Steps between C-alpha positions, in 0.01 A plus 500: 500500500143627435492792262385820656147624370388856425155633568340698223167707484323574172229751452229461234495121525132496380588715184673370187871572580505377864290191398760411246803565714395307827511150342862552403587599857300202626715256303821658634589353845710817574176691578311410823267640608340665196245755588244667272274792554218656290178673552309206325523123522700300246281318236697178571694367796876512525713201637709661770414867507338654807248742382343798679218708361616845595567830322834679493378756778454226761712591804554125575728464196806626692445266776449214250835588334681484837332185620567317176855647467422593149825556298353626175170669400393474132241767454274413195168647606441775261150582339502621145241763415439720194264737685572708814442296809559616841463142638766376251733789603455420856590131447780558244683797653386551867481117551857464378616787732333316799662167384852663484446646853393156622807341346719761659343430837525121440872532410461347161821465297354564157180603313450422133262717309366440149487806280498616130746665262220743408577688828777668307232679297477561123732778396696566180791612707562143641827335393472179284504293811397630846708393797355427846625822661299722247230725633147372549319747285170664439129486534295205345132497418486131562482427870687174490810698396447801715469269805821332412677833460365621843593165653856510375539866615381399836733194520788741408414718784475203742835354398679834549377516854515134589810262471272202549343319339694496171266550213518330153291648215456291178376719222343267219447617148183434320394154647333252256362161589219240477353510844534850620339838400726802439454836330721408202299193456171678489649745246606224266203292536283694254500432128523869444772668709532881535838637439639858490527651153872528380653310786637151542650451836714200613365268764643262749291192624517271799346159485272411804719196588812712521311744733443205747852368438654853572299531827607150611869558400498831693351340815772240475775762475587787734472763228396854608419799274306564181522277194352530157371164381434433132547237243794525262457739194251767395214510234346801323130524565420444132687160508314396812166570316625313193591194712151501644314566172352832648380796302646829627270805524724806485359809679659802624630497853276795607189322366598178662552657845179711472275219381645252754447740792143568393426131462641438844311778663178372348573141613462380150703232312602513131797484278664809646406431851681170465824690500622423853841662451573871463526642153850613580616131507365467146721792400827458687740213601486397864773239504657374823875438515522139619879493556460504872249210479760291323820607687375562851175305540634229269162426354456400132141499374420174305286693249621775271265781431418362162436147648263654761308670214477198293385282790238750596347520152499126472294481810264761355466292193428176683266675744238569235450131472442428862152492646394730787497297812201568713322183622788259436805550728683308754496555883851604609438301836406183307810534284719513810314202634539313176882578486537372859311184424716425190823557701374263775415221247845543339677466845298189572575358164883569553473342837351175363749501214789520760349221698468276207860578385633416844291175526630396157858568584472311835351202294780502265752506786342193674527304183 
C-alpha cells in the first residue's frame, strides 16, 4: 500500500532558515508537494520544491493553500532590523496576520512560527526558568524583538478567536552557527565586547543545526502550542567571553543604552552600536524552561549550550584564515549539472558491471 503524502508550504525559502529546511523536506518522501514562497528568488534551485515569488499579502495564497491541499505551513519569513522600519513591520507583523487569515480560509491544519525566547523580556522579576505560558512583556528598542513581540501578541489574539489552524510557536534561545547571522553572533563577533558593569547573566544557546532539526521534527509531528527550544545547560556571560578569548568592556547600563540609541539614530557603527541586544539582557537572566520541549515535543537538541558556543568560536578562529571570495566562486546551476552528470555516469558504470557479472556467471554455468 502506497504511503499517504502530506503537502507543506514554507515561507522565506530564499532566506537562510527556509533555504536550509527545504532540502530536508525534499529528501523525505512523506512531503509532496513542497511549496515555497518568498518576495525574492532563491540563490540556487531546489530539487522538488515549487517556488512562487509573492509576498505574504498576496490574496492568491489562500487559494493556493486550498488547491494544493496544504497540511502544514512553516512560517520562516521574518526580517531582522535594528532600526525602525515600517516596511519590515508590514512584512513581519501585518504579513503574518494576512498569512494566518489565508490559512484559516484555506482550512490548514497547522501553522508553525519561528520565534525567540527574548519575547519574554528582560526583567529581574523573572523566575530562574520561564515557562511558555509566561506573559510576553515590554517594549524593546531593537525592532527585531519588538516585531516578534507584536507578532506573538497578534497570534495570541488570532488563536483565541479561531479554532483552526492550530498554531505552533518555537521560541529559540540565542542562536549560534557558522552559516547564518543572528544578533547574539554579532554581539560576540567583536574582540572587545560591551557588558553591563556589575552583572554577569546566565545565557542559553541553540546551535543552528538544532534550529533546523527542531523545525523539521515539529513539521513531522502534530505538536501544537508554544515551546522553548535551547541546548542543555546555561553559561554565565563571563564564561562565554573566556571561551572565545574576548575582552569584556564593562559600562553602566544607562550609558550603554544611551550611547547605543544615539549611535543607531545617527546611523553609525562602532563598538557600542554593535550591541544588537537590549542592555537588560546583559543584566538579567532570560532562560526558557525546556521541559515541554523534551516531554511534549520530544525534541532533544544535539548541541548543548556550551557545545554551541565552542563550535561558534572555533568557526570565528578558522574564518580569519579564509580568503574573501569575490571573483572565484562556483555557479550553483553548474554544480547541480555536475552532480547529475556524476550520478548518470555511476548508474551507467553500475549497469555495465551488472552485465559483466551476469555474462561471467552464464559462462561458468555453460562450462
